[in-house]
N, C-alpha and C positions, 0 to 999 in steps of 0.2 A: 666883789666885783668879778664879773665873769670875763674870762679871756677866751678869745677865739683863735684857734690855731689856723694859720693860713692853709687854705685848701689848694692843693696842687692838682691840676688837671692835665692829663697827658692825652693827646690825641695821636693816634697812630695813623700814619699816612698809608692808606690802603690803595694800591693802584686800581684804577677803574678796570673792570673786566672788559676785554676785547670782545667784539661781536664775533660769532663763529664765521669762519671762511665759508663762502658760498659761490655757486656758479649759477648763472641765469642765462636763458636764451629768450631774446625778445624778437617778436615778429614785427619788423619795421615797416615792411611793404608786403602786401599780399600778392600772390601769383595771380595775374589777371590775363585771361585769354581773350578778353574783349567780346564784342558782339559779332556774331557770325550766323550764317544760314547754312544748314546742312540738309540736303534733300533726302538722303538715305543713310550713308555712312561717310565718315571723313575724319580728318584729324587736323589739329593745329599744334605746332611745336613752337615753344618760346625758349630760346637758348638762354644760358646764364648771362650772356652779354645783351640780351634783348632782341636778337634777330628772330623774325617770325617766318615759319615755313608752313604753308597750307597745302592740304591734299583733300580734295572733295568738299571743301567748304568755301563760302564766299564771305568776304568782309561785309558787315552791315554798317550803315552810317553811325557816327559817334564811336567808332572803334578805338579803344585804348588798350594797349597790351603792355605788359611788363613782367620781368621775372620777380620772384619773391626775394626779399632781403631780410636776413636775420642778423642779429648781433649776439655773439656769445661773450659773456663777461665773467671774469674771476675777481671777486672782492675778497681780499685777504682778511678783512675784518678789523684791521688796525692801521695805524699810520706809519708803520715801519717802512724804511726806505731800503732795506736789505734786498738786493736783487734775487728774484726767484725764477726758476725755470719751471713752468707749469704746463702740463699736458692735459687737455680736455678731450674726452671722446664724445662725439656728436653722432646721434643716430636719427635718421629720417624714417618716419612711418608713413606708408602710403594709405590713403583712404580707399575704401572699396568702391564699387560701382555706385554712382549717384544718379537718381532718376527724378525728373521733374517734367510734368505735362507731356509725356510721350517721348522725351529725349533722355537718353542715357549717356553718361560719360565716365571714363576711367582714365586715371593718370598713369603714365609710364615714362620710361626713358629719362629719368632724372639726371641732371648734370649740375655741377657747381663750379664756381670760379676760384675755389680754394686751391692753392698750389699743390701739385702732386695728385690731384684728383680731377677727373673729367666726369665720366659717367658714374653715377652713384645708384646703387640698388637699395630698396627699402630694407632696413635691418643691418645694412653695412655700417661698420664703425669707421668714422672719419675722424682723424686726429687733428686738433688745432693746438698749436704750441705757442705759448707766450714765453719768449726767451728774455732773460734778464729783466723781468717785470719788477720795477722799483717804485711803482705807484700803488696806491691803495686798491684801485680798480684798473685792471688791464682788460681791454676788449678788442674784438675784431669783428668786422662786418663781412658778410659773404652773401652771394646771390645764388639762387636755385632756380633752374628752368626745368621744364618738363614737356611731355607731349600729352595732349588730351585726345583720346579716341572717342568719337561720337557716333551714336546710332539713333536715328529718328524713326519712330514707328508711326506717330501721328502728331499733329499740333506742334507746339513749341514750348519752351520752358527756359528758366534761368537756373543754371547749375552753380552751386556754391560748394566748394570742396576744401575741407581743412587740410593743412599740411603740417602735421605734428612733428616737432623736433625735440629731442631730449639731449641733455648734456650732463656729463659726470667727470669730475676731476679724477684722473688715474695716477698722476704723479706730480710731485711738487718738491723742489729742493730749495 
C-alpha cells in the first residue's frame, strides 16, 4: 500500500507593484481667436479671463473667442492617502510664424490666471503647487490668453497654431 504524504503549499503574499508617479498636461480648450478680417496689419488679444481687444481687425460673423485651458495633474501611482506637497514646473513654448493663404500670424503677450503670474514668456518656468495632496490624482486647471499679430499680403486664410506646454515634477514630499 502506498502512502501519500500531504503536500503543503505556501503562497507568499506579494504586494501589487504601484504604477510609477506621473505628471500630465491636458489641453482642455484650445485658444480661439475667432473669425476676423484684417486689411493690412492688426492684432487681437484674448486675455486669460476671455476679454477681447482688437486693433486693426474687424470681427466677422460667427465670431467665437476664448482663452486656452489646460489641466496639469499629478498621479502618485498608488492609493496612499499620505498628504504630499508637490511642485510641478510648467513651461509654455510659442509656435513660430504661421502662414495660410497670404495671411501670417504670430502669437505673443501670453498671460495666465495662475496665482502669482500674469504675463508669461515662452520658456519661462511657471510653478504649480499641490499642497497636502491626499488623493491619488491632484489636478489644477488654468487658462492662457495671448495676442495674435496678423499681416495680410493677399487673399485670406485660416490659421491654426499649436500651443505646446510641458510639465515636470521638481519636488514632492
